[in-house]
All heavy atoms as a GROMACS GRO file, in nm:
protein
  615
    1MET      N    1  -4.184   3.475   1.564
    1MET     CA    2  -4.188   3.344   1.628
    1MET      C    3  -4.051   3.314   1.687
    1MET      O    4  -3.950   3.327   1.621
    1MET     CB    5  -4.226   3.237   1.523
    1MET     CG    6  -4.233   3.100   1.581
    1MET     SD    7  -4.264   2.967   1.462
    1MET     CE    8  -4.414   3.016   1.385
    2ALA      N    9  -4.049   3.274   1.812
    2ALA     CA   10  -3.924   3.241   1.881
    2ALA      C   11  -3.870   3.107   1.832
    2ALA      O   12  -3.947   3.015   1.806
    2ALA     CB   13  -3.947   3.235   2.031
    3PRO      N   14  -3.740   3.095   1.817
    3PRO     CA   15  -3.682   2.968   1.773
    3PRO      C   16  -3.700   2.859   1.878
    3PRO      O   17  -3.701   2.887   1.998
    3PRO     CB   18  -3.535   3.000   1.751
    3PRO     CG   19  -3.508   3.121   1.834
    3PRO     CD   20  -3.637   3.196   1.842
    4LEU      N   21  -3.715   2.736   1.832
    4LEU     CA   22  -3.729   2.623   1.924
    4LEU      C   23  -3.595   2.584   1.986
    4LEU      O   24  -3.591   2.528   2.095
    4LEU     CB   25  -3.786   2.502   1.850
    4LEU     CG   26  -3.931   2.512   1.805
    4LEU    CD1   27  -3.969   2.391   1.721
    4LEU    CD2   28  -4.023   2.523   1.923
    5TYR      N   29  -3.487   2.614   1.916
    5TYR     CA   30  -3.354   2.576   1.964
    5TYR      C   31  -3.262   2.698   1.959
    5TYR      O   32  -3.266   2.775   1.866
    5TYR     CB   33  -3.293   2.466   1.875
    5TYR     CG   34  -3.359   2.333   1.894
    5TYR    CD1   35  -3.466   2.294   1.816
    5TYR    CD2   36  -3.314   2.247   1.992
    5TYR    CE1   37  -3.528   2.172   1.834
    5TYR    CE2   38  -3.375   2.124   2.011
    5TYR     CZ   39  -3.480   2.087   1.931
    5TYR     OH   40  -3.540   1.967   1.950
    6LYS      N   41  -3.178   2.712   2.063
    6LYS     CA   42  -3.082   2.821   2.068
    6LYS      C   43  -2.959   2.787   1.984
    6LYS      O   44  -2.898   2.874   1.924
    6LYS     CB   45  -3.039   2.847   2.212
    6LYS     CG   46  -3.149   2.895   2.301
    6LYS     CD   47  -3.098   2.912   2.443
    6LYS     CE   48  -3.212   2.947   2.536
    6LYS     NZ   49  -3.167   2.955   2.676
    7ASN      N   50  -2.921   2.661   1.983
    7ASN     CA   51  -2.800   2.616   1.915
    7ASN      C   52  -2.835   2.524   1.798
    7ASN      O   53  -2.949   2.484   1.781
    7ASN     CB   54  -2.708   2.542   2.013
    7ASN     CG   55  -2.671   2.627   2.132
    7ASN    OD1   56  -2.638   2.744   2.115
    7ASN    ND2   57  -2.678   2.572   2.251
    8GLU      N   58  -2.732   2.489   1.724
    8GLU     CA   59  -2.749   2.397   1.612
    8GLU      C   60  -2.803   2.263   1.663
    8GLU      O   61  -2.763   2.215   1.769
    8GLU     CB   62  -2.615   2.374   1.544
    8GLU     CG   63  -2.622   2.286   1.423
    8GLU     CD   64  -2.488   2.272   1.355
    8GLU    OE1   65  -2.415   2.372   1.346
    8GLU    OE2   66  -2.456   2.160   1.312
    9LEU      N   67  -2.893   2.205   1.589
    9LEU     CA   68  -2.958   2.080   1.628
    9LEU      C   69  -2.882   1.962   1.569
    9LEU      O   70  -2.850   1.960   1.451
    9LEU     CB   71  -3.102   2.081   1.577
    9LEU     CG   72  -3.187   1.960   1.604
    9LEU    CD1   73  -3.206   1.941   1.754
    9LEU    CD2   74  -3.321   1.977   1.538
   10ARG      N   75  -2.852   1.864   1.654
   10ARG     CA   76  -2.783   1.742   1.609
   10ARG      C   77  -2.872   1.624   1.640
   10ARG      O   78  -2.918   1.608   1.752
   10ARG     CB   79  -2.650   1.727   1.678
   10ARG     CG   80  -2.556   1.837   1.636
   10ARG     CD   81  -2.413   1.801   1.663
   10ARG     NE   82  -2.331   1.906   1.606
   10ARG     CZ   83  -2.238   1.969   1.672
   10ARG    NH1   84  -2.211   1.936   1.796
   10ARG    NH2   85  -2.167   2.063   1.614
   11LEU      N   86  -2.894   1.541   1.539
   11LEU     CA   87  -2.978   1.422   1.555
   11LEU      C   88  -2.891   1.299   1.531
   11LEU      O   89  -2.883   1.247   1.422
   11LEU     CB   90  -3.095   1.426   1.456
   11LEU     CG   91  -3.186   1.548   1.466
   11LEU    CD1   92  -3.289   1.548   1.354
   11LEU    CD2   93  -3.254   1.553   1.601
   12ASN      N   94  -2.824   1.255   1.637
   12ASN     CA   95  -2.733   1.142   1.626
   12ASN      C   96  -2.792   1.011   1.676
   12ASN      O   97  -2.745   0.904   1.639
   12ASN     CB   98  -2.604   1.170   1.703
   12ASN     CG   99  -2.531   1.291   1.647
   12ASN    OD1  100  -2.524   1.310   1.527
   12ASN    ND2  101  -2.479   1.374   1.735
   13LYS      N  102  -2.892   1.020   1.761
   13LYS     CA  103  -2.951   0.901   1.822
   13LYS      C  104  -3.102   0.912   1.820
   13LYS      O  105  -3.157   1.022   1.809
   13LYS     CB  106  -2.904   0.889   1.968
   13LYS     CG  107  -2.754   0.873   1.982
   13LYS     CD  108  -2.716   0.864   2.126
   13LYS     CE  109  -2.564   0.850   2.136
   13LYS     NZ  110  -2.520   0.842   2.275
   14PRO      N  111  -3.172   0.799   1.831
   14PRO     CA  112  -3.318   0.804   1.834
   14PRO      C  113  -3.373   0.898   1.941
   14PRO      O  114  -3.471   0.967   1.918
   14PRO     CB  115  -3.359   0.659   1.862
   14PRO     CG  116  -3.247   0.578   1.805
   14PRO     CD  117  -3.124   0.660   1.832
   15LYS      N  118  -3.307   0.905   2.056
   15LYS     CA  119  -3.357   0.994   2.162
   15LYS      C  120  -3.346   1.140   2.120
   15LYS      O  121  -3.429   1.222   2.160
   15LYS     CB  122  -3.286   0.969   2.294
   15LYS     CG  123  -3.141   1.012   2.299
   15LYS     CD  124  -3.083   0.990   2.437
   15LYS     CE  125  -2.939   1.039   2.438
   15LYS     NZ  126  -2.880   1.026   2.569
   16ASP      N  127  -3.247   1.174   2.038
   16ASP     CA  128  -3.235   1.312   1.988
   16ASP      C  129  -3.353   1.345   1.897
   16ASP      O  130  -3.408   1.455   1.903
   16ASP     CB  131  -3.105   1.330   1.909
   16ASP     CG  132  -2.981   1.305   1.993
   16ASP    OD1  133  -2.987   1.325   2.116
   16ASP    OD2  134  -2.879   1.265   1.934
   17VAL      N  135  -3.391   1.249   1.814
   17VAL     CA  136  -3.506   1.269   1.724
   17VAL      C  137  -3.633   1.284   1.806
   17VAL      O  138  -3.716   1.373   1.781
   17VAL     CB  139  -3.518   1.152   1.624
   17VAL    CG1  140  -3.645   1.163   1.541
   17VAL    CG2  141  -3.395   1.146   1.534
   18ARG      N  142  -3.651   1.198   1.907
   18ARG     CA  143  -3.770   1.207   1.991
   18ARG      C  144  -3.779   1.341   2.062
   18ARG      O  145  -3.886   1.401   2.071
   18ARG     CB  146  -3.771   1.093   2.093
   18ARG     CG  147  -3.801   0.959   2.032
   18ARG     CD  148  -3.831   0.854   2.138
   18ARG     NE  149  -3.730   0.839   2.240
   18ARG     CZ  150  -3.624   0.760   2.232
   18ARG    NH1  151  -3.607   0.686   2.123
   18ARG    NH2  152  -3.538   0.751   2.331
   19ARG      N  153  -3.667   1.389   2.112
   19ARG     CA  154  -3.666   1.518   2.182
   19ARG      C  155  -3.706   1.630   2.086
   19ARG      O  156  -3.786   1.718   2.120
   19ARG     CB  157  -3.527   1.543   2.240
   19ARG     CG  158  -3.522   1.666   2.329
   19ARG     CD  159  -3.385   1.688   2.392
   19ARG     NE  160  -3.343   1.573   2.470
   19ARG     CZ  161  -3.229   1.506   2.447
   19ARG    NH1  162  -3.147   1.541   2.353
   19ARG    NH2  163  -3.198   1.402   2.522
   20MET      N  164  -3.649   1.630   1.967
   20MET     CA  165  -3.681   1.732   1.868
   20MET      C  166  -3.828   1.726   1.829
   20MET      O  167  -3.897   1.828   1.825
   20MET     CB  168  -3.592   1.715   1.745
   20MET     CG  169  -3.612   1.822   1.638
   20MET     SD  170  -3.733   1.784   1.507
   20MET     CE  171  -3.683   1.625   1.449
   21LEU      N  172  -3.878   1.606   1.801
   21LEU     CA  173  -4.018   1.591   1.763
   21LEU      C  174  -4.111   1.635   1.875
   21LEU      O  175  -4.214   1.698   1.851
   21LEU     CB  176  -4.047   1.446   1.724
   21LEU     CG  177  -3.986   1.398   1.593
   21LEU    CD1  178  -4.004   1.249   1.578
   21LEU    CD2  179  -4.043   1.473   1.476
   22SER      N  180  -4.073   1.606   1.998
   22SER     CA  181  -4.153   1.646   2.112
   22SER      C  182  -4.164   1.798   2.121
   22SER      O  183  -4.272   1.854   2.145
   22SER     CB  184  -4.091   1.590   2.241
   22SER     OG  185  -4.161   1.635   2.353
   23ARG      N  186  -4.054   1.866   2.099
   23ARG     CA  187  -4.055   2.013   2.103
   23ARG      C  188  -4.142   2.070   1.992
   23ARG      O  189  -4.219   2.165   2.015
   23ARG     CB  190  -3.914   2.068   2.093
   23ARG     CG  191  -3.835   2.048   2.218
   23ARG     CD  192  -3.701   2.114   2.209
   23ARG     NE  193  -3.624   2.086   2.330
   23ARG     CZ  194  -3.503   2.133   2.352
   23ARG    NH1  195  -3.446   2.210   2.264
   23ARG    NH2  196  -3.440   2.103   2.463
   24VAL      N  197  -4.129   2.014   1.874
   24VAL     CA  198  -4.209   2.064   1.761
   24VAL      C  199  -4.358   2.038   1.786
   24VAL      O  200  -4.442   2.125   1.764
   24VAL     CB  201  -4.163   2.001   1.628
   24VAL    CG1  202  -4.256   2.038   1.514
   24VAL    CG2  203  -4.020   2.044   1.596
   25ILE      N  204  -4.390   1.918   1.832
   25ILE     CA  205  -4.530   1.884   1.860
   25ILE      C  206  -4.587   1.978   1.966
   25ILE      O  207  -4.696   2.032   1.950
   25ILE     CB  208  -4.542   1.736   1.902
   25ILE    CG1  209  -4.519   1.646   1.781
   25ILE    CG2  210  -4.679   1.708   1.965
   25ILE    CD1  211  -4.500   1.499   1.815
   26ASN      N  212  -4.513   1.998   2.075
   26ASN     CA  213  -4.560   2.088   2.180
   26ASN      C  214  -4.577   2.230   2.128
   26ASN      O  215  -4.673   2.299   2.164
   26ASN     CB  216  -4.466   2.086   2.300
   26ASN     CG  217  -4.481   1.961   2.381
   26ASN    OD1  218  -4.591   1.910   2.398
   26ASN    ND2  219  -4.371   1.908   2.430
   27HIS      N  220  -4.486   2.273   2.044
   27HIS     CA  221  -4.496   2.407   1.986
   27HIS      C  222  -4.623   2.420   1.902
   27HIS      O  223  -4.696   2.519   1.913
   27HIS     CB  224  -4.372   2.437   1.902
   27HIS     CG  225  -4.373   2.572   1.839
   27HIS    ND1  226  -4.341   2.686   1.910
   27HIS    CD2  227  -4.402   2.612   1.714
   27HIS    CE1  228  -4.351   2.790   1.830
   27HIS    NE2  229  -4.388   2.747   1.710
   28LEU      N  230  -4.650   2.321   1.820
   28LEU     CA  231  -4.770   2.324   1.736
   28LEU      C  232  -4.898   2.322   1.820
   28LEU      O  233  -4.996   2.389   1.787
   28LEU     CB  234  -4.772   2.205   1.639
   28LEU     CG  235  -4.674   2.212   1.522
   28LEU    CD1  236  -4.673   2.079   1.447
   28LEU    CD2  237  -4.709   2.327   1.429
   29LEU      N  238  -4.896   2.245   1.928
   29LEU     CA  239  -5.014   2.234   2.013
   29LEU      C  240  -5.043   2.361   2.093
   29LEU      O  241  -5.158   2.388   2.126
   29LEU     CB  242  -5.000   2.116   2.110
   29LEU     CG  243  -5.013   1.978   2.047
   29LEU    CD1  244  -4.974   1.871   2.148
   29LEU    CD2  245  -5.153   1.954   1.995
   30THR      N  246  -4.940   2.436   2.125
   30THR     CA  247  -4.959   2.551   2.214
   30THR      C  248  -4.962   2.686   2.143
   30THR      O  249  -4.982   2.788   2.207
   30THR     CB  250  -4.849   2.555   2.322
   30THR    OG1  251  -4.722   2.561   2.258
   30THR    CG2  252  -4.856   2.434   2.413
   31ASN      N  253  -4.942   2.687   2.011
   31ASN     CA  254  -4.939   2.813   1.937
   31ASN      C  255  -5.044   2.814   1.828
   31ASN      O  256  -5.043   2.729   1.739
   31ASN     CB  257  -4.800   2.837   1.876
   31ASN     CG  258  -4.697   2.866   1.982
   31ASN    OD1  259  -4.699   2.972   2.042
   31ASN    ND2  260  -4.609   2.770   2.007
   32GLY      N  261  -5.134   2.910   1.836
   32GLY     CA  262  -5.234   2.927   1.732
   32GLY      C  263  -5.347   2.827   1.742
   32GLY      O  264  -5.348   2.738   1.827
   33GLU      N  265  -5.443   2.844   1.653
   33GLU     CA  266  -5.559   2.755   1.655
   33GLU      C  267  -5.530   2.628   1.576
   33GLU      O  268  -5.441   2.624   1.493
   33GLU     CB  269  -5.682   2.826   1.599
   33GLU     CG  270  -5.680   2.845   1.449
   33GLU     CD  271  -5.809   2.909   1.398
   33GLU    OE1  272  -5.826   3.028   1.420
   33GLU    OE2  273  -5.889   2.834   1.338
   34MET      N  274  -5.606   2.525   1.607
   34MET     CA  275  -5.590   2.396   1.539
   34MET      C  276  -5.656   2.404   1.401
   34MET      O  277  -5.771   2.441   1.388
   34MET     CB  278  -5.654   2.284   1.622
   34MET     CG  279  -5.635   2.145   1.566
   34MET     SD  280  -5.462   2.095   1.550
   34MET     CE  281  -5.410   2.092   1.720
   35THR      N  282  -5.579   2.372   1.301
   35THR     CA  283  -5.630   2.369   1.164
   35THR      C  284  -5.614   2.227   1.112
   35THR      O  285  -5.543   2.145   1.172
   35THR     CB  286  -5.550   2.464   1.074
   35THR    OG1  287  -5.413   2.420   1.070
   35THR    CG2  288  -5.556   2.608   1.124
   36ASN      N  289  -5.678   2.198   1.000
   36ASN     CA  290  -5.662   2.066   0.938
   36ASN      C  291  -5.516   2.040   0.903
   36ASN      O  292  -5.465   1.930   0.924
   36ASN     CB  293  -5.748   2.054   0.813
   36ASN     CG  294  -5.894   2.033   0.844
   36ASN    OD1  295  -5.929   1.990   0.952
   36ASN    ND2  296  -5.980   2.064   0.748
   37GLU      N  297  -5.450   2.141   0.853
   37GLU     CA  298  -5.309   2.127   0.814
   37GLU      C  299  -5.221   2.098   0.937
   37GLU      O  300  -5.134   2.011   0.934
   37GLU     CB  301  -5.263   2.257   0.747
   37GLU     CG  302  -5.128   2.245   0.680
   37GLU     CD  303  -5.099   2.369   0.598
   37GLU    OE1  304  -5.165   2.391   0.495
   37GLU    OE2  305  -5.008   2.443   0.639
   38LYS      N  306  -5.248   2.169   1.046
   38LYS     CA  307  -5.172   2.146   1.169
   38LYS      C  308  -5.201   2.007   1.225
   38LYS      O  309  -5.111   1.938   1.272
   38LYS     CB  310  -5.206   2.253   1.272
   38LYS     CG  311  -5.114   2.252   1.392
   38LYS     CD  312  -5.157   2.350   1.500
   38LYS     CE  313  -5.112   2.490   1.470
   38LYS     NZ  314  -5.129   2.581   1.586
   39ALA      N  315  -5.326   1.964   1.221
   39ALA     CA  316  -5.364   1.831   1.270
   39ALA      C  317  -5.294   1.723   1.189
   39ALA      O  318  -5.246   1.623   1.246
   39ALA     CB  319  -5.515   1.814   1.265
   40LYS      N  320  -5.286   1.741   1.058
   40LYS     CA  321  -5.216   1.643   0.974
   40LYS      C  322  -5.067   1.639   1.008
   40LYS      O  323  -5.006   1.532   1.014
   40LYS     CB  324  -5.236   1.677   0.826
   40LYS     CG  325  -5.375   1.649   0.776
   40LYS     CD  326  -5.391   1.689   0.631
   40LYS     CE  327  -5.534   1.672   0.586
   40LYS     NZ  328  -5.553   1.714   0.445
   41ALA      N  329  -5.008   1.756   1.031
   41ALA     CA  330  -4.867   1.762   1.068
   41ALA      C  331  -4.845   1.693   1.203
   41ALA      O  332  -4.749   1.617   1.219
   41ALA     CB  333  -4.820   1.907   1.073
   42LEU      N  334  -4.934   1.718   1.299
   42LEU     CA  335  -4.922   1.653   1.430
   42LEU      C  336  -4.934   1.502   1.418
   42LEU      O  337  -4.861   1.427   1.485
   42LEU     CB  338  -5.029   1.707   1.526
   42LEU     CG  339  -5.003   1.849   1.577
   42LEU    CD1  340  -5.129   1.905   1.641
   42LEU    CD2  341  -4.887   1.850   1.674
   43ASN      N  342  -5.025   1.455   1.335
   43ASN     CA  343  -5.042   1.312   1.314
   43ASN      C  344  -4.913   1.251   1.257
   43ASN      O  345  -4.864   1.149   1.307
   43ASN     CB  346  -5.159   1.286   1.220
   43ASN     CG  347  -5.178   1.140   1.191
   43ASN    OD1  348  -5.189   1.059   1.281
   43ASN    ND2  349  -5.182   1.105   1.064
   44SER      N  350  -4.858   1.316   1.158
   44SER     CA  351  -4.736   1.265   1.096
   44SER      C  352  -4.619   1.267   1.194
   44SER      O  353  -4.543   1.170   1.205
   44SER     CB  354  -4.703   1.350   0.973
   44SER     OG  355  -4.583   1.307   0.914
   45LEU      N  356  -4.604   1.377   1.267
   45LEU     CA  357  -4.495   1.388   1.365
   45LEU      C  358  -4.511   1.286   1.477
   45LEU      O  359  -4.413   1.227   1.523
   45LEU     CB  360  -4.490   1.529   1.422
   45LEU     CG  361  -4.446   1.640   1.326
   45LEU    CD1  362  -4.475   1.776   1.386
   45LEU    CD2  363  -4.299   1.625   1.292
   46SER      N  364  -4.634   1.264   1.520
   46SER     CA  365  -4.659   1.167   1.627
   46SER      C  366  -4.624   1.026   1.581
   46SER      O  367  -4.562   0.948   1.656
   46SER     CB  368  -4.805   1.173   1.672
   46SER     OG  369  -4.834   1.298   1.727
   47ASN      N  370  -4.661   0.992   1.459
   47ASN     CA  371  -4.626   0.860   1.405
   47ASN      C  372  -4.475   0.843   1.394
   47ASN      O  373  -4.421   0.737   1.427
   47ASN     CB  374  -4.693   0.837   1.269
   47ASN     CG  375  -4.839   0.804   1.281
   47ASN    OD1  376  -4.882   0.743   1.378
   47ASN    ND2  377  -4.918   0.845   1.184
   48THR      N  378  -4.407   0.948   1.352
   48THR     CA  379  -4.262   0.943   1.344
   48THR      C  380  -4.200   0.928   1.482
   48THR      O  381  -4.103   0.853   1.500
   48THR     CB  382  -4.208   1.069   1.273
   48THR    OG1  383  -4.269   1.080   1.144
   48THR    CG2  384  -4.058   1.065   1.259
   49ALA      N  385  -4.255   0.999   1.581
   49ALA     CA  386  -4.205   0.987   1.718
   49ALA      C  387  -4.222   0.845   1.771
   49ALA      O  388  -4.132   0.790   1.835
   49ALA     CB  389  -4.276   1.087   1.809
   50LEU      N  390  -4.337   0.784   1.743
   50LEU     CA  391  -4.360   0.646   1.786
   50LEU      C  392  -4.260   0.550   1.722
   50LEU      O  393  -4.206   0.461   1.788
   50LEU     CB  394  -4.503   0.603   1.752
   50LEU     CG  395  -4.613   0.664   1.838
   50LEU    CD1  396  -4.750   0.628   1.780
   50LEU    CD2  397  -4.602   0.618   1.981
   51LYS      N  398  -4.234   0.568   1.593
   51LYS     CA  399  -4.136   0.483   1.524
   51LYS      C  400  -3.997   0.502   1.584
   51LYS      O  401  -3.922   0.407   1.599
   51LYS     CB  402  -4.135   0.514   1.374
   51LYS     CG  403  -4.258   0.464   1.303
   51LYS     CD  404  -4.257   0.502   1.157
   51LYS     CE  405  -4.389   0.463   1.091
   51LYS     NZ  406  -4.398   0.508   0.953
   52SER      N  407  -3.965   0.626   1.619
   52SER     CA  408  -3.836   0.654   1.681
   52SER      C  409  -3.824   0.585   1.816
   52SER      O  410  -3.719   0.532   1.851
   52SER     CB  411  -3.817   0.805   1.696
   52SER     OG  412  -3.697   0.833   1.760
   53MET      N  413  -3.934   0.584   1.892
   53MET     CA  414  -3.934   0.515   2.021
   53MET      C  415  -3.911   0.365   2.001
   53MET      O  416  -3.833   0.303   2.074
   53MET     CB  417  -4.067   0.537   2.093
   53MET     CG  418  -4.085   0.676   2.145
   53MET     SD  419  -4.249   0.689   2.220
   53MET     CE  420  -4.276   0.864   2.206
   54GLU      N  421  -3.977   0.309   1.902
   54GLU     CA  422  -3.960   0.166   1.873
   54GLU      C  423  -3.815   0.138   1.834
   54GLU      O  424  -3.757   0.038   1.879
   54GLU     CB  425  -4.054   0.123   1.761
   54GLU     CG  426  -4.200   0.122   1.800
   54GLU     CD  427  -4.294   0.100   1.682
   54GLU    OE1  428  -4.246   0.083   1.568
   54GLU    OE2  429  -4.416   0.101   1.704
   55MET      N  430  -3.757   0.226   1.752
   55MET     CA  431  -3.617   0.207   1.710
   55MET      C  432  -3.524   0.214   1.831
   55MET      O  433  -3.429   0.136   1.841
   55MET     CB  434  -3.578   0.313   1.607
   55MET     CG  435  -3.641   0.295   1.472
   55MET     SD  436  -3.584   0.146   1.391
   55MET     CE  437  -3.415   0.190   1.360
   56GLY      N  438  -3.551   0.306   1.922
   56GLY     CA  439  -3.468   0.318   2.042
   56GLY      C  440  -3.476   0.194   2.127
   56GLY      O  441  -3.374   0.145   2.178
   57GLU      N  442  -3.597   0.139   2.142
   57GLU     CA  443  -3.614   0.016   2.219
   57GLU      C  444  -3.542  -0.100   2.153
   57GLU      O  445  -3.476  -0.180   2.221
   57GLU     CB  446  -3.763  -0.014   2.236
   57GLU     CG  447  -3.835   0.083   2.327
   57GLU     CD  448  -3.987   0.065   2.324
   57GLU    OE1  449  -4.036  -0.026   2.256
   57GLU    OE2  450  -4.054   0.146   2.389
   58LEU      N  451  -3.553  -0.110   2.021
   58LEU     CA  452  -3.484  -0.217   1.949
   58LEU      C  453  -3.333  -0.204   1.961
   58LEU      O  454  -3.261  -0.303   1.976
   58LEU     CB  455  -3.526  -0.218   1.802
   58LEU     CG  456  -3.667  -0.266   1.773
   58LEU    CD1  457  -3.702  -0.245   1.625
   58LEU    CD2  458  -3.683  -0.412   1.809
   59GLN      N  459  -3.284  -0.080   1.956
   59GLN     CA  460  -3.141  -0.057   1.969
   59GLN      C  461  -3.093  -0.100   2.107
   59GLN      O  462  -2.988  -0.164   2.119
   59GLN     CB  463  -3.110   0.091   1.946
   59GLN     CG  464  -2.963   0.124   1.949
   59GLN     CD  465  -2.936   0.271   1.921
   59GLN    OE1  466  -3.027   0.352   1.913
   59GLN    NE2  467  -2.810   0.303   1.906
   60GLU      N  468  -3.168  -0.069   2.211
   60GLU     CA  469  -3.132  -0.111   2.347
   60GLU      C  470  -3.130  -0.262   2.359
   60GLU      O  471  -3.038  -0.320   2.419
   60GLU     CB  472  -3.229  -0.051   2.448
   60GLU     CG  473  -3.214   0.098   2.468
   60GLU     CD  474  -3.321   0.156   2.559
   60GLU    OE1  475  -3.391   0.079   2.627
   60GLU    OE2  476  -3.333   0.280   2.562
   61GLU      N  477  -3.231  -0.328   2.304
   61GLU     CA  478  -3.237  -0.474   2.308
   61GLU      C  479  -3.120  -0.536   2.233
   61GLU      O  480  -3.061  -0.634   2.279
   61GLU     CB  481  -3.370  -0.524   2.251
   61GLU     CG  482  -3.489  -0.494   2.338
   61GLU     CD  483  -3.621  -0.538   2.276
   61GLU    OE1  484  -3.617  -0.624   2.184
   61GLU    OE2  485  -3.725  -0.487   2.318
   62LEU      N  486  -3.084  -0.479   2.120
   62LEU     CA  487  -2.972  -0.529   2.042
   62LEU      C  488  -2.842  -0.516   2.120
   62LEU      O  489  -2.760  -0.609   2.122
   62LEU     CB  490  -2.961  -0.454   1.909
   62LEU     CG  491  -2.848  -0.495   1.816
   62LEU    CD1  492  -2.859  -0.643   1.778
   62LEU    CD2  493  -2.848  -0.409   1.691
   63GLU      N  494  -2.824  -0.404   2.188
   63GLU     CA  495  -2.704  -0.384   2.269
   63GLU      C  496  -2.697  -0.487   2.382
   63GLU      O  497  -2.591  -0.542   2.411
   63GLU     CB  498  -2.699  -0.242   2.326
   63GLU     CG  499  -2.676  -0.133   2.223
   63GLU     CD  500  -2.544  -0.150   2.149
   63GLU    OE1  501  -2.443  -0.185   2.212
   63GLU    OE2  502  -2.544  -0.127   2.026
   64GLN      N  503  -2.810  -0.516   2.444
   64GLN     CA  504  -2.814  -0.617   2.550
   64GLN      C  505  -2.781  -0.755   2.495
   64GLN      O  506  -2.706  -0.832   2.558
   64GLN     CB  507  -2.951  -0.619   2.617
   64GLN     CG  508  -2.980  -0.494   2.698
   64GLN     CD  509  -3.125  -0.489   2.747
   64GLN    OE1  510  -3.208  -0.571   2.711
   64GLN    NE2  511  -3.156  -0.390   2.830
   65LEU      N  512  -2.833  -0.787   2.378
   65LEU     CA  513  -2.802  -0.916   2.316
   65LEU      C  514  -2.655  -0.927   2.281
   65LEU      O  515  -2.594  -1.033   2.299
   65LEU     CB  516  -2.889  -0.937   2.193
   65LEU     CG  517  -3.036  -0.968   2.217
   65LEU    CD1  518  -3.114  -0.966   2.086
   65LEU    CD2  519  -3.052  -1.102   2.286
   66LYS      N  520  -2.597  -0.819   2.233
   66LYS     CA  521  -2.454  -0.819   2.200
   66LYS      C  522  -2.371  -0.847   2.325
   66LYS      O  523  -2.274  -0.923   2.320
   66LYS     CB  524  -2.413  -0.685   2.141
   66LYS     CG  525  -2.452  -0.663   1.998
   66LYS     CD  526  -2.403  -0.526   1.951
   66LYS     CE  527  -2.440  -0.498   1.808
   66LYS     NZ  528  -2.393  -0.364   1.766
   67GLU      N  529  -2.409  -0.786   2.437
   67GLU     CA  530  -2.337  -0.808   2.562
   67GLU      C  531  -2.346  -0.954   2.606
   67GLU      O  532  -2.247  -1.014   2.650
   67GLU     CB  533  -2.391  -0.717   2.672
   67GLU     CG  534  -2.359  -0.571   2.652
   67GLU     CD  535  -2.425  -0.481   2.755
   67GLU    OE1  536  -2.479  -0.533   2.857
   67GLU    OE2  537  -2.424  -0.358   2.734
   68VAL      N  538  -2.464  -1.013   2.592
   68VAL     CA  539  -2.482  -1.153   2.630
   68VAL      C  540  -2.396  -1.244   2.541
   68VAL      O  541  -2.327  -1.334   2.590
   68VAL     CB  542  -2.631  -1.194   2.621
   68VAL    CG1  543  -2.648  -1.344   2.633
   68VAL    CG2  544  -2.712  -1.121   2.726
   69VAL      N  545  -2.396  -1.218   2.413
   69VAL     CA  546  -2.316  -1.299   2.319
   69VAL      C  547  -2.167  -1.285   2.352
   69VAL      O  548  -2.094  -1.385   2.354
   69VAL     CB  549  -2.345  -1.259   2.173
   69VAL    CG1  550  -2.244  -1.318   2.077
   69VAL    CG2  551  -2.487  -1.298   2.134
   70GLN      N  552  -2.122  -1.164   2.380
   70GLN     CA  553  -1.981  -1.143   2.413
   70GLN      C  554  -1.944  -1.218   2.541
   70GLN      O  555  -1.837  -1.278   2.549
   70GLN     CB  556  -1.950  -0.994   2.427
   70GLN     CG  557  -1.950  -0.921   2.295
   70GLN     CD  558  -1.935  -0.770   2.310
   70GLN    OE1  559  -1.947  -0.716   2.419
   70GLN    NE2  560  -1.910  -0.703   2.199
   71ARG      N  561  -2.033  -1.217   2.641
   71ARG     CA  562  -2.005  -1.289   2.766
   71ARG      C  563  -1.999  -1.440   2.740
   71ARG      O  564  -1.914  -1.510   2.793
   71ARG     CB  565  -2.112  -1.259   2.871
   71ARG     CG  566  -2.080  -1.132   2.948
   71ARG     CD  567  -2.178  -1.112   3.061
   71ARG     NE  568  -2.280  -1.023   3.006
   71ARG     CZ  569  -2.407  -1.021   3.040
   71ARG    NH1  570  -2.454  -1.102   3.130
   71ARG    NH2  571  -2.492  -0.938   2.985
   72LEU      N  572  -2.094  -1.489   2.658
   72LEU     CA  573  -2.095  -1.632   2.627
   72LEU      C  574  -1.972  -1.673   2.549
   72LEU      O  575  -1.914  -1.779   2.574
   72LEU     CB  576  -2.222  -1.668   2.549
   72LEU     CG  577  -2.353  -1.662   2.627
   72LEU    CD1  578  -2.471  -1.682   2.534
   72LEU    CD2  579  -2.354  -1.768   2.738
   73GLU      N  580  -1.931  -1.591   2.455
   73GLU     CA  581  -1.811  -1.621   2.378
   73GLU      C  582  -1.687  -1.619   2.468
   73GLU      O  583  -1.595  -1.699   2.452
   73GLU     CB  584  -1.794  -1.522   2.261
   73GLU     CG  585  -1.892  -1.544   2.150
   73GLU     CD  586  -1.881  -1.441   2.039
   73GLU    OE1  587  -1.820  -1.333   2.060
   73GLU    OE2  588  -1.935  -1.467   1.931
   74GLY      N  589  -1.685  -1.527   2.564
   74GLY     CA  590  -1.572  -1.516   2.656
   74GLY      C  591  -1.563  -1.636   2.750
   74GLY      O  592  -1.456  -1.680   2.787
   75SER      N  593  -1.679  -1.691   2.788
   75SER     CA  594  -1.678  -1.804   2.881
   75SER      C  595  -1.645  -1.935   2.811
   75SER      O  596  -1.613  -2.033   2.876
   75SER     CB  597  -1.812  -1.814   2.953
   75SER     OG  598  -1.915  -1.848   2.861
   76ASN      N  599  -1.653  -1.938   2.680
   76ASN     CA  600  -1.623  -2.059   2.604
   76ASN      C  601  -1.475  -2.072   2.571
   76ASN      O  602  -1.433  -2.171   2.515
   76ASN     CB  603  -1.704  -2.064   2.474
   76ASN     CG  604  -1.851  -2.090   2.499
   76ASN    OD1  605  -1.887  -2.153   2.599
   76ASN    ND2  606  -1.936  -2.043   2.411
   77LYS      N  607  -1.398  -1.973   2.605
   77LYS     CA  608  -1.254  -1.976   2.571
   77LYS      C  609  -1.173  -2.038   2.680
   77LYS      O  610  -1.199  -2.047   2.791
   77LYS     CB  611  -1.203  -1.836   2.539
   77LYS     CG  612  -1.264  -1.784   2.411
   77LYS     CD  613  -1.207  -1.648   2.377
   77LYS     CE  614  -1.269  -1.600   2.246
   77LYS     NZ  615  -1.220  -1.474   2.205
   0.00000   0.00000   0.00000
């Protein structure tokens, strides 16, 4: 079986996790026949990917809110 990654994998941000999960999901979908065990793994990985997407969206919204608060604090001085 060929490795999914050539180099060491680093998961520092939600997008890194999503990218890794996407590769693993695609690998599972395109290699071998579908089994109950593989379907359960895909279900779990897909749920984790969705949660990671939600976390990424929340992180972006939080960053935007921080910028707004900093601008408001700066204009009050």
